[in-house]
Every structure is written in structure tokens, then in C-alpha cells.
N, C-alpha and C positions, 0 to 999 in steps of 0.2 A: 769687234762683237756683233754678233748676230741675233736678232730677234724677229719672230714672225711679225709681231707688233709691237709699235713704240706708241705708248700713250702720252701726250705731250698736257700737263695739268694734272696734279696729283689732288684734286678736289673730290668732293662724292661720287659724282658720275665719271671720272677718271679711275678713280680706284675701284668705283664698280664695276667696270667696263673691264679693267684688269683682271678683275676677280673673276668675271664670268667668262674670259677670253682662257686666262691662263686653267680653268675650270677644266677646261673645252680640249686643254691637251697643245694647245699656243706658247710659244714662249715669247714672254711679254716683259716689257720694261716702261716703268712710268718715270716721268721726267717731271720734277717738280722746281722751280725756279728758287723756291722761300727754304731756308734751314731745318723746317720743321713742319710736317703737315699739320694745318688745322691753324696755323699762324702764317700771317695774321689773318684775322676773321674777316670776311667779307659781305656777309649777311646775318641776318636775326637767328635762325633757326627756328623758324618758326615751321611745321611739316605737318602733314595727315598722319592718322594712324595708320593708315594704309602704304605708305610711303616708310615709316619704320619698318612695318612687316616686310615689305618689299627688298629692302636696305640689307636686311638679318641683322643688325646693329643692336645690340643688347639696350633692354629697355632701363637700364641704369642710367643711360645719358638723360631720359627724361628728366626735366626740372619742374615741369607744372603741365595740366591737362586742361586745356581752357573750353569752357561749358558757354561762353558769353563773351562781350565785349562792350567798353561803353566807349561810344565815340564824341571826341569834342569837335565843333565844327567851330570854325574861323571866328562866327559870331557869337559863340558862347553858347548855343544850343548844344545838350547832352541827348543824344540817342544811345538808350539801354538795349542791346540785343541780348536776349539768352536762350537757353533752350534745354532740353532733358539729356543732350548725349555731348559726347566729346566732340568738338568740332576742330580742335588742333591741338597739336601737342609743341611746348616750347623743350628746345633739346641744348643742350651743352654743344655747342657746335664744331669746338675742336676735338671733345671726345667722339663726336658723330664720326668724324672725318678719318681722326687716326684710328675708328675701330675699322671703318672700312680699307683704310691703308694695310691693315694686320691682318683683314681675310685677303685681300688681293697679295700680298707675302703668302701667308699659309695655303693660298690655291697654286703658289709657285711663279710669282710674278717676282721682278725685281723692281723695289721702290729708291730710287735715287735724287735726293733733297741737293740742295745747291747745284743745281745744275738744271743749264739754261739750253734751251734748242732755239740756234740763231741762223740755221739755212737747212732749207729742205730741198732737195733736188733729185729729179727723175733720172736714173740709170739705167743702162741694161742691167737687166735682171733684177732690178727690185728700185730701192729708196733709199737715197743719201741722205744720213742726218747729221748735221755739225752742233756738235756740245760744246758749252762754256761749263768749267766746274770751279770755282774757285781759284779763276785768274788763270789757268790752265785751259786748253783745247785738245778736242778729239773728234773723233768721228766714228757712224757705224756706217756700214754698208750693207748690201745684200738684204734689203728687208724685203 
């Protein structure tokens, strides 16, 4: 299999890059080691409104709009911070990630789950990426 670009990692950044590069006309493959995009979760899902806008992910993933915070110090002190605007959004991270993967696919990228990049080598004319999927091996050349 030949691709112009291989993105290793199907998280938000990997899928956003794959989406944009595929939309620009390149053949793109996303390699994700886990069986499903968005699982397991690796961070909380706290983003800015600008991040949501740039991601082009549906607002349906927004769970809460945060306008303040209560910070509890180890000594028991509490600091309350509030404002009159939304400072952050708590999103459903799995849904956020899957929306970005769907955008990448819609732009023409192939998203391959349960696949791991095991080796990357420079070869004449490009790069060779060795992959493993569900106990089998394969390689992609001339990238």
C-alpha cells in the first residue's frame, strides 16, 4: 500500500492533521493502536471555545460550559475564581475524538484501528513503515 502521508496516532491532533492533509488532496492513512478511536481516554476533555471552533467538532460533545472554578489547596484554603464569560468547555472526549476521526474519513483518509507502527526506515524514494495488526505483520513502502 502506498500513501502520501501516514499519521501515527488517532487522537485529536492526528485526526485533525489527517483531515486537513486529505482535504488538500494527499492520500492519508491514520494508524491507531487501540481497537476504537477515543478509547482509552488519556486526558480530561477540558478545552477552550476556540479549540472547539478550530476542530469543527459538533457542539453536541459539550457537557459543561465553565465560567469559574473553586480551587482547594492542600492546607484547606479555598480560592474561588469566577467571571462573566465562558473560560473553558468540558467535552465528552471519546465523542470529540470520534468526530475528528469521522471528519478525517470524510476527507478521504483511511483510519486503521488495532494497528501499531513497529518500525520506520528511510528507503530510496521514501519511507518504509512496518505495521502490526491483530497478530499479523505488513509493511507500507514508498511513502
